[in-house]
C-alpha positions in Angstrom: 7.2 -33.3 -17.5 8.2 -32.0 -14.4 7.3 -34.4 -11.7 4.6 -34.1 -9.3 5.9 -32.9 -5.9 5.0 -35.8 -3.1 2.3 -35.2 0.2 5.5 -33.5 2.0 5.3 -30.5 -0.4 1.7 -30.1 0.2 0.9 -27.2 1.9 0.1 -27.0 5.4 -4.0 -27.0 5.9 -4.5 -28.3 9.9 -2.9 -27.3 12.6 -1.2 -23.8 13.7 0.8 -22.4 10.4 3.4 -20.4 12.5 4.7 -17.2 9.3 0.9 -16.7 9.0 1.4 -15.1 12.9 4.6 -13.2 11.2 2.4 -12.2 8.2 -0.3 -10.7 10.7 2.1 -9.3 13.2 3.4 -7.0 9.4 -0.5 -6.3 9.3 0.0 -4.2 12.7 2.8 -2.6 12.7 1.6 -2.1 8.7 -1.4 0.0 10.5 0.7 1.2 13.5 2.5 3.2 11.5 0.1 4.6 8.6 -2.5 6.6 11.9 0.7 7.6 13.4 2.0 9.2 10.3 -1.2 10.4 9.6 -1.6 11.6 13.1 1.7 13.9 12.4 1.0 14.9 9.1 3.7 12.5 6.9 1.5 10.9 5.2 -0.1 13.4 3.6 2.9 15.9 3.1 4.1 15.9 -0.5 7.3 13.5 -1.9 8.2 9.6 -2.2 8.3 9.1 1.3 4.6 10.6 2.2 2.9 8.7 -0.4 4.7 5.4 0.5 3.6 6.3 4.2 -0.1 6.6 3.1 -0.1 3.5 1.3 0.6 1.6 4.7 -2.9 1.5 4.9 -2.9 -1.9 2.6 -3.0 -3.7 5.7 -6.5 -3.5 6.5 -6.9 -5.5 3.0 -3.8 -8.3 4.9 -6.0 -8.8 7.5 -9.4 -9.4 6.1 -7.5 -12.0 3.5 -5.7 -13.7 6.8 -9.1 -14.1 8.1 -10.4 -15.5 4.5 -8.5 -18.1 4.4 -8.1 -19.3 8.3 -12.0 -19.2 9.0 -13.7 -20.3 5.8 -11.3 -23.4 5.5 -13.5 -25.9 7.3 -16.3 -25.4 4.9 -14.4 -26.0 1.5 -12.9 -29.1 3.3 -16.3 -30.3 4.4 -17.9 -29.3 0.5 -14.8 -31.1 -0.7 -14.8 -35.2 0.9 -19.1 -33.9 1.4 -18.8 -34.1 5.1 -20.7 -32.5 8.0 -20.5 -29.0 7.5 -18.9 -26.8 11.5 -20.9 -26.0 14.0 -22.3 -22.8 13.3 -23.6 -21.9 16.9 -19.5 -23.5 17.9 -17.9 -21.1 14.8 -19.9 -17.8 16.5 -18.5 -18.7 19.8 -15.1 -18.2 19.7 -15.7 -15.6 17.5 -17.0 -14.0 19.6 -14.9 -14.6 22.8 -12.0 -13.7 21.0 -13.3 -10.6 20.0 -15.4 -9.2 22.4 -13.2 -9.4 25.7 -10.2 -7.3 25.1 -12.3 -4.7 22.7 -15.1 -4.1 25.2 -12.0 -3.4 27.5 -10.4 -1.0 24.8 -14.2 0.5 23.9 -15.1 1.5 27.7 -11.9 2.8 28.4 -11.8 5.4 25.1 -15.3 6.3 26.1 -14.5 6.9 29.4 -11.4 8.8 29.1 -13.2 10.7 26.1 -16.4 11.3 27.8 -16.8 14.8 26.6 -16.3 13.8 22.7 -19.4 10.9 23.2 -22.7 11.5 24.4 -23.2 9.3 26.8 -26.6 8.0 26.0 -27.0 3.7 26.0 -27.0 3.8 21.9 -24.2 5.2 21.2 -22.1 3.0 24.6 -24.7 0.0 22.8 -23.5 1.4 19.1 -19.6 0.9 20.5 -20.0 -1.9 22.3 -21.6 -3.8 19.9 -19.7 -2.7 16.6 -22.7 -1.4 15.0 -21.6 2.0 15.0 -20.0 2.5 11.2 -24.4 1.3 10.4 -25.2 5.0 12.1 -25.4 6.8 8.5 -26.4 10.3 11.0 -22.5 9.8 13.4 -22.2 11.2 16.3 -18.4 11.8 16.0 -15.6 12.6 13.0 -13.9 10.5 10.8 -14.5 6.5 10.9 -15.5 6.2 14.8 -15.4 7.5 18.4 -12.3 9.6 19.1 -9.5 6.8 20.4 -11.7 4.0 18.4 -11.0 5.8 14.7 -9.3 2.0 13.5 -12.3 -0.3 14.7 -14.7 0.3 11.6 -13.0 -2.6 9.9 -12.8 -4.7 13.4 -17.4 -3.8 12.8 -16.4 -5.0 8.5 -14.5 -8.5 10.7 -17.3 -9.0 12.4 -19.8 -8.6 9.8 -18.2 -11.3 7.8 -18.0 -12.9 10.9 -21.3 -13.3 11.1 -22.6 -14.2 7.4 -19.9 -16.4 6.2 -21.6 -19.4 7.7 -24.0 -18.2 5.4 -22.0 -17.8 2.0 -20.2 -20.7 2.9 -23.3 -22.2 2.6 -24.5 -20.7 -0.7 -21.3 -21.1 -2.1 -21.4 -25.2 -0.6 -24.5 -25.3 -2.5 -23.6 -24.3 -6.0 -20.6 -27.3 -5.8 -21.9 -29.4 -4.3 -23.1 -29.8 -8.3 -19.7 -30.9 -8.4 -18.7 -34.5 -9.1 -15.3 -34.8 -7.5 -13.4 -32.7 -5.2 -11.5 -31.3 -7.9 -14.9 -30.1 -9.7 -16.6 -29.1 -6.5 -13.1 -26.7 -5.9 -13.4 -25.5 -9.4 -17.0 -24.3 -8.9 -16.0 -22.6 -5.6 -13.5 -20.6 -6.6 -15.7 -19.3 -9.3 -18.3 -18.5 -6.6 -15.7 -16.5 -4.9 -15.0 -14.4 -8.7 -19.0 -13.7 -8.3 -19.1 -12.5 -4.9 -15.6 -10.3 -5.7 -17.7 -9.2 -8.8 -20.4 -8.3 -6.1 -18.4 -6.6 -3.8 -17.0 -4.0 -6.8 -20.6 -3.2 -7.8 -21.5 -2.3 -4.2 -19.6 0.9 -4.6 -22.7 2.0 -7.1 -25.5 2.2 -4.4 -22.4 4.0 -2.5 -21.3 6.8 -5.3 -24.5 6.8 -7.3 -27.5 8.7 -7.2 -24.8 11.2 -4.5 -21.9 10.0 -2.1 -22.9 7.7 1.0 -19.6 8.3 2.6 -20.3 6.0 5.6 -20.7 3.0 2.8 -17.2 2.9 2.9 -17.2 1.2 6.2 -19.4 -1.6 5.2 -19.5 -5.2 4.4 -19.9 -5.3 0.9 -17.6 -2.6 -0.5 -14.7 -5.6 1.0 -15.7 -8.3 0.3 -13.1 -8.4 -2.7 -10.8 -8.7 0.0 -12.1 -11.5 1.5 -12.8 -13.6 -1.0 -8.5 -13.5 -1.8 -8.0 -15.3 1.2 -11.0 -17.6 1.1 -9.7 -19.1 -2.7 -6.5 -19.5 -1.9 -8.1 -21.5 1.5 -9.7 -23.4 -2.3 -6.5 -23.8 -3.5 -4.4 -25.1 -0.6 -7.7 -27.7 0.4 -8.0 -28.5 -3.3 -3.9 -29.5 -3.8 -4.2 -32.5 -1.2 -7.3 -34.2 -3.2 -5.7 -33.7 -6.7 -5.5 -37.4 -8.4 -3.0 -39.0 -11.0 0.8 -38.1 -11.3 -0.7 -34.5 -13.0 -1.2 -32.7 -10.1 -1.6 -28.6 -11.6 -3.0 -27.4 -8.3 0.0 -29.4 -5.9 2.5 -27.8 -8.7 1.4 -24.0 -8.9 1.3 -24.2 -4.5 4.5 -25.9 -4.8 5.6 -22.6 -8.0 4.6 -19.9 -5.0 6.5 -21.0 -2.8 9.6 -21.3 -4.7 8.9 -17.6 -5.8 8.6 -15.4 -2.6 10.6 -13.3 -4.2 9.0 -12.6 -6.7 5.7 -12.1 -4.9 7.1 -10.2 -2.5 8.3 -7.8 -5.6 5.1 -7.7 -7.4 3.5 -6.9 -3.4 6.4 -3.8 -3.6 5.2 -3.0 -7.1 1.6 -2.9 -6.0 2.5 -1.1 -2.8 3.8 1.7 -5.0 0.9 1.9 -7.6 -1.0 2.8 -4.6 0.8 5.3 -3.3 -0.1 7.2 -6.4 -2.9 9.3 -6.8 -4.5 6.1 -9.3 -5.6 5.0 -6.0 -6.8 7.8 -4.8 -6.2 10.5 -1.7 -4.1 9.7 0.5 -6.4 9.2 3.6 -9.3 7.1 4.8 -12.0 6.9 2.1 -12.2 7.5 -1.7 -14.3 10.2 -3.8 -14.9 8.1 -6.6 -16.1 4.9 -7.9 -13.9 4.9 -10.2 -10.5 5.4 -7.8 -12.3 2.9 -5.7 -12.5 0.2 -7.9 -8.7 0.2 -8.8 -7.7 1.0 -4.8 -9.8 -2.3 -4.0 -8.5 -4.4 -7.3 -4.7 -2.9 -5.8 -5.1 -4.5 -2.6 -6.3 -7.7 -3.3 -3.1 -8.0 -5.6 -1.6 -6.9 -2.2 -3.1 -9.0 -0.2 -2.6 -12.3 -2.7 1.0 -11.7 -3.4 1.8 -11.3 0.4 -0.4 -13.7 1.1 -0.5 -16.9 -1.1 3.8 -17.5 -0.6 2.9 -18.2 3.0 -0.8 -20.0 2.7 1.5 -22.5 0.2 4.8 -23.6 2.9 4.3 -26.8 4.2 4.0 -28.1 7.4 7.4 -28.1 9.9 9.1 -31.5 9.2 6.9 -32.1 6.1 10.1 -32.0 4.0 13.8 -31.3 4.3 14.2 -27.8 4.6 16.2 -25.7 2.0 19.2 -23.2 3.7 17.3 -21.1 5.2 17.8 -18.2 4.0 17.9 -20.1 -0.4 15.3 -21.6 -2.4 12.6 -19.7 -0.9 13.1 -20.3 2.7 13.7 -17.3 2.9 10.6 -15.7 3.5 9.7 -18.7 6.0 13.1 -17.7 7.9 11.9 -13.9 8.2 7.7 -15.2 9.5 8.7 -18.0 12.2 11.4 -15.0 14.0 10.6 -15.1 17.3 9.9 -11.7 16.9 8.0 -11.5 14.2 6.0 -14.8 16.1 5.3 -12.9 19.9 4.4 -9.3 17.5 1.5 -12.0 15.7 0.2 -13.2 18.5 0.0 -9.7 20.5 -1.1 -8.5 17.3 -5.3 -8.3 17.8 -4.4 -5.8 21.3 -1.7 -3.5 18.7 -4.5 -3.3 16.4 -6.9 -1.9 19.7 -4.8 0.1 22.0 -2.9 1.8 18.9 -5.2 5.0 19.0 -4.6 5.0 22.9 -2.1 5.3 22.9 -0.8 7.3 20.9 -4.0 10.4 21.2 -3.0 9.9 24.8 0.9 10.9 24.3 0.3 13.4 22.1 -1.7 15.3 24.6 0.7 14.8 26.8 3.1 16.1 24.8 0.3 19.3 23.7 0.5 18.4 19.9 -2.1 19.3 17.1 -3.0 17.2 14.5 -1.2 16.7 11.5 2.0 18.4 13.5 4.7 16.9 14.7 7.9 14.2 14.2 7.6 10.9 13.4 10.1 9.2 14.5 9.5 10.7 18.2 6.2 9.8 18.0 6.7 6.1 16.4 9.0 4.8 19.1 7.3 5.9 22.4 3.9 4.9 20.6 4.9 1.6 19.4 6.4 1.1 22.6 3.3 1.9 24.7 1.2 0.2 22.1 3.7 -2.7 22.8 3.5 -3.2 26.2 -1.0 -2.7 26.3 -1.7 -5.7 24.0 1.4 -8.1 25.8 -1.1 -7.7 28.8 -3.8 -8.0 26.6 -3.5 -11.1 25.1 -2.1 -13.0 28.7 -4.3 -11.8 30.7 -7.7 -11.6 28.5 -7.5 -12.9 25.2 -5.6 -16.5 26.3 -7.9 -16.8 30.2 -10.3 -16.3 27.5 -9.9 -19.8 25.7 -10.6 -21.4 28.4 -14.4 -21.1 28.1 -13.9 -22.4 24.1 -15.7 -25.4 25.3 -18.8 -24.4 26.8 -20.6 -24.4 23.1 -19.9 -28.3 21.9 -21.2 -29.5 18.2 -24.3 -31.4 18.8 -23.8 -34.5 20.2 -19.9 -34.1 21.5 -18.8 -35.5 24.1 -18.4 -33.0 27.9 -14.4 -33.1 29.4 -14.1 -34.7 31.5 -13.0 -33.1 34.3 -9.8 -33.4 36.0 -9.0 -36.7 38.2 -6.9 -36.9 41.4 -6.2 -40.9 40.6 -4.0 -40.3 37.1 -3.5 -37.3 37.4 -4.8 -35.5 34.6 
């Protein structure tokens, strides 16, 4: 029997795990590649290159799974330890500060720049500013959203998940509370998340029967399995810290994932290639059949798991001696912790927000029609402009908003101490 890993090899479950920023950067760049290649027509062209470019939409499952992992973890901890759950109002306040101010800036810019493409009514503005436009069953735009905001359908899904996560956590926690020990409760949480994934697949039934409702593709229910992947990783990594005895299979499972990161990312590449084939649906947003939707969702879940799992189980820095930075599975942490990857991860939200505005302005400036042009001649300037705007948004909007996190505090929490002129704090 192999020796159980010590605490130093256990996954980092508190604080900031830097390599996850690298995953977020990867997802943001994949989304940008997908949108530019669709606009130029390269992702829709026959051949291997077009197929691989079209599969870059798998970035969306990465974002969803990351949200499930990072946001659900405090509820997992409370359930396994039988401690009070996070304060919902604090959680919602911080989510609102994180998401809305920067989004409102981009949304207002797009609505004003392309005012001829929107009705300009109060209802239209409310739908956009509240991220509820995807629930308009008779939309006034063409595609996945208002002009310049087409990618925001996934943000609408994210916000729906943010709002419902406390309810999901409460239901899962109530079911898991019957477990006598942390291991039993963790197993029940995983069972509940499996049921949540099945519900996500069943959501395709009303989407396609008795008739196809294309707008339901941008609703939360069909994406539940993608969030559940990250939520399950949150359960597993927290469970690893609470295993008793010398035989610790969950901790060994986490260590195995970490040591075999190359295999995991290799399997992710296989799933990516499979998703680029007709078996996973047409080369554009949306799908045209029940079973194709099921297959596309399952491959998306697998892709998200194989990319994120070996990163989610990494131990914290300084927890144990590190192998050579390119050997024994350490290459992935080295790659995702590169300063460029970390910075792009920090501004990834702005990259996601600004890309369509920059893309459409660039193509209007160069006089290009839809599905024409060169991918690289568009990708370089659009990426540069998007990163510059994302950096500005991060510095002057996202970071300053963090100062207001403390305005809403858990019940009974002390007020922040005011700076003192005596002790210099």
